[in-house]
N, C-alpha and C positions, 0 to 999 in steps of 0.2 A: 352542197358539199357532200360527197360520198366518200367516206373514210374507211380504210381497213387498218385496224391495229393488229400487230403481230407481237406475241409475248410468250416466251418460254418461262413458265412458272418455276420458281426455285423449290428445292426441297424444304427450305426453312419456312416456317409458318409465320414468321414475323419479319416482314421487310416492307419498306416504304414504296418500292417500285410497283408492286401489285396494286397498292392503293392509288397511285398515280394513274395507272391504266384504267381502273374503275372510274375514277373521277373524270378523266378525259372523256370516256364514253358517255357518262351522264351529262357532262357539260355540253358536248356537241349536240346530243339529242335534245337537250332542254332548249337549245337555241335553233332548232329546226333542221339540223343536219342528220344525215343517215350514217350510222356507224355499225360496222361489224368488227368483232374482236376474235381473232383466231388464236387459240391458246393450246399449247402443249405443256405437259407437266412433267418435271423431273421426278415428281413423287410417284410416277407410274413406272419408273425404271425398275427392272428386276433387281433384287438384292444381290450383294456380293459381286464377284468378278464378272459375271455375265453382264450385269447392268453397266458396270464401269467400262467394259470393252465396247458395248454398244454405244454408250455415250461418247467414247473417244472417237469411234469411227464416224458417228453422226455429226459430231462437232467439227470434224475436219471438212466434210463436204457431204451434203445430203440432197441429191437431185430430186428425191421424192417430195421432200418438203418444198423445194423450189417450185415443182410442178403444182403442188397443192395451193401455194400462194397465188400462182398465176391463174389457176382455175377460179379462185375467189375473185380475183380482179376481173376476169372475163365474165363470170356469171352475174356480177353485181355492178358492173360499169364503174369501178372505183376511180376516183379522181386522184387520190394520193394515198400512199401506204405510210403509216407511222409505226415504225418498229421500236421495240424496247429490247429487253434481253432476248437474244436468239440462240444462246448456247444451252444445252448441246443439241436439242432435238430439231431446231430449224437449221442452224448453222448459217454463216454468212453467204452460203451458196444462193440464198434467196435474193441477195442484193445484185449479184451478177445476172441472174435471170431477169430481174426487174429492169436493170439497166439495159440489157439487150432488147427489151421491149419498150424502151423509153417511158417507163412508168416512174413518176416522181416518187422519191423515197426520202423520208425524214427519219433520222435515228436519234432517239433520246439516249444520252449517255448518263445513266444513273450511277455508274461506278467508273472504274479506271481500266476496264478490260482491254481497251485499245493500246494501252501503254504498259500494262503489267499482266502477265498470265494469271496471277492470283486475283487481279482486279482491285487490289487494295494497297499495293506498294508496301507491304509489310513482310519482314523476314525475321524470325527469332524474336518476335515481339517489338521490333524496331522498324522505323521507316527505312525503305530501301528503294533507291531510284535507279538501280543498275539497268533495268530493262527500258527505261524511259528513252534512252538514246542509243542503246546497244541491242544485241541480239536477244530475243525472247528465250533462246536456248539456255541462257544463264539460269533460268528457273530450274532447269534440270540439273545443271552442274552444281548449283548451290543448294539443291534439295529444299526449295522454298516452302513446300507444303509438308515437310517433315515425313514424306513418304516418297521413296524414289520413283515408284511406278507412276503415282499421281503427278509428281513434279514434272516428269518427262512427258507425260500425256498432255498436261497443260502447256508445257513449253513448245512441244511440236505443233499443237493446235494453233497457238498464237503466232508462232513463226511462219507457219504455212499461210495464215491469213495475211500476214505482213508481206511475205514474198510475192504472193499472188495479187496483192492490192485489193483483197476482197471487200474491205471496208473503204479504204482510201479512194479507190477508183470508181466505186459503184454507188455509194450513198450520195444523194443529191445535196442534202443539207443535214449537218449534224447539230443537235441541240446540246449545248453545254449548260449546266445548271448555274454556274457562276463564272465570273471573269477568271478566277483562279483555274477552274477546270479548262477553260478555253486556252489560257496561256500554256498550260501543260501539254495540250494537244498540239499547239503550234510549235512548241519546243521539240516535240517528237516528230515533226515533219508534216503535219496536216495543214491544209490551206485555210488561213484565217478567214477568207471571204466566204467560205462554205460552212462556217461555224457561227451559229446564232446563240446568244445567251438568253435563257429563259428560266428563271428560278421556279421552283415548285409553287403551285397555287395554294394559298391559304384558304382553309374552309371558312364558311360563314357568309355574311357577317353575323356575329353573335352579340348578344347584350353583354356589356362589360361587367366583369365581376370586381369585387374589391379584394384584391389578393392579401391586403394587410389584415383582413379578418380571418384568413385561413392559417393553418398551423403546420402543415407538413411540407417537407422538401421532396419534390417529385423527380423521378427519372423515368423515361419511357424509351424503349428500344431493345435491340437484341442483347441478350445477356452473354457477352463475349468480351475478351480481354481488350480488344482494340477500341471498345466503347469507353474504356477508362474506368470500369467498375471497381477495380482494386483501389484507385484513387478516391472514388466516391465513398467506398466502405471505410477507408482510412480517415476521411474527413468526418464521417458519421461517428466514428469512435471518439473523435475529439470534440464532438458536440452532443453529448449524451442527453442533453435537455431537449433536443429537437427530434421529431419523428421524421424518418425517411421512408418513402414508399417507392418501390421499383415495379413498374409495369412492363411486362414482356417475358420472353422465354429465350432459351438459347442453350448451346452445348455445354456451357460451364456453369449452369445454374446451381447444380448440387455443390460444386466447389465454392461458389460465392456465398451460398447459404451457410456453409460451414465457417466462412470467414466473418460473417456479419455479426455486429453487436446487437444487443437487445432492442435498440431503438430503430432497427431496420426491419421493414416488412416487405415481403415479396408477394405481390397481388396477382401475378400471372398475366397471361395474354388477355386483354380486354376487348370486347366487341365495341362497335362504333359509339353507341350511346354511353356505355360505361366509360369509354375513353374520354368522351366529352366531360362527363362528371368528374373524372379523375383530374383533368386539367383545371376545371373550374373550382375545385376544392383545394388546390395547391397554393402555397405561399409563393413558391418560385419553382422553376424547372431547372435542373442541372444536367448539362451534357458535357462530361469530362473526357471526350474522345482523345485518343493519342494517335489516330491515323488521319489521313487526308480526307476529311469529310467533304462531300460535294455540296449538298444542300439538304440537310436533314429535315424531313417533314415535321418532326416533333417540335422544331424551333418555331416554324410558322404557325403550327397548330396551337401551341401554347400562347404565342403572341396574339393570335386572333381572339383569344378570350380576355386579354389584358393581364396575362401572367408574365412577370419578368423572367428573363432567362440568364443563367450564369453558365458560360461555356468556355471551353479551352480555345486558345487563340491558335487555330491551325486550319489549313485548307481553305474552304470557302466560307467558314463560319463568320469571320470578321465582316463579310459582306452582308450578312443577315442580322447580326447583333451589333448595334452601334454603341460601342463602349461608353458607359456613363450617361447614355441617353435612353436607350431602349432595353438595356441589360448591362451585364458586366462580363468581361473577358479575363482569363487568367492564364499563366504559362502552363503548357502541357505538363501534366504529372506533378505539379507543385501543390501538394496537399495543404500546406499552410496558407498559400494564396487562395485556394478554394475555400478554406475555412473562413478566411477574412472576408471574402466576397459574400458568402452566405450570411455571416454575422452582420455585415453592413446592411443588407436588405432586411433581415429579420429584426434588427434593433431599431430600424427607422421606418415606421409605417408611412411617413410622408414620402421617403425615397421609394419605398415599395410601390406606392400608388403612382408616383410620377413615372417610374420606369414602366410599370404595367400599362398606363394610359398611352405613353409614347409607343410602346410595343404594339398595342392594338391599332393605333393610328397608322403606323408604318405597315402593318400586315394588311390593312384594308387598302391603303394607298398604293403600295408597291407590289404586293403579292395577292391582291384580291381577285375575285372571279372576272370582273369586267376587264381589268388590265391584262390578265392572263389570257383570256379569250381573244382579245384584240391582237396580242402579240403572237399567239399560236396560229390564228388564221392568217396573219401576215407571213409567218414562216411557211405555212402550207402553200400560200400563193407564190412565195419566192421560189419554192421548189418546183411548182408547176411552170413558172415562167422560165426557169433554167432549162427545161426540156424543149429541145428543138430538133427536128420538127415535132408537132404534137404527137403524144404517145400513141402507140399502135392501137388499132381497132382490135376488139377481142378475137376476131377470126385470124389475125396474124400473129398472135402471141406465140413465142418460141420458148421452149424449155432450154435449160442451161446445162452444160457439161463442164468439168474442170478444164 
């Protein structure tokens, strides 16, 4: 297997998608495959309006990136291309170029960029499904990014991709991370037969910890409102006897620090080993998101160590956390329900251990490396099998124009 991964790195330093790209490369290589990963970074964009204008133009259609990807396919005899985020420096132009040359393409959908210009279905801090089944231009009309210029740029970029079918008509197989994510794509008009469901891989296996011996409530993720940080901080104020530790960084960190009570500690963005230690020393992990989460890595990561998870009942989360068996779920934004869930685990060491043990077992069985690899290779083969005739020899590769 000769694989090419394509990934546009985000400006944010804390996101799970980049971790998935790295783990996929390591996994395929560890099992004898050849992997190349082509990365462009939004962190390299010029500051200010110049960078934004370049990102807008590139995100609409970038024939130079399409040619670059084809060059990689030609030079390294690639069997399948696995794309992740392509905005703004690759753009979906790469999919049209690859389709013209009969190159199998798999696209992992880590967020909701195909159904929402913002990629999160949020507006004014609330869920918004307007663009799921209607024009993406609504993002501009409704000023969904709280910036007219940016809102219209995102709207035009998304609507162009939809009208030209740049994703819909050119990607061979889509990977949705949960059944919830797949159903949303089907609802917006994508072909169910070309959507495979593959949750993120859990790391490990790790030796089980005894979470009942640990003392703090953990959160890991981007420090932003859609992750439900205000809900978590409100719960912490009602539980002054417990320690809360938040790992991560984000645009609203300073604001959240000012809101936090004395029992809350912000530990920053942690490297891999420090993150492992953070999970293993936690009593439980809380993820109080108020947006449509697809498949948060932090859930499977905590579960893989035997740490129970308390999370909001939204998006794909209920497919990962089996309420009452491997963790607890609570209604979105319900501070009292979150407090009750935390107290239930903290006050019962037996329940804490039972939930943690079941979580670890599920992480190994359903999200472990062996199962993930088997399913991923099956998806790659499915993409290859859908290409007929066999994809072009390198000498016949053709560039793409709009």
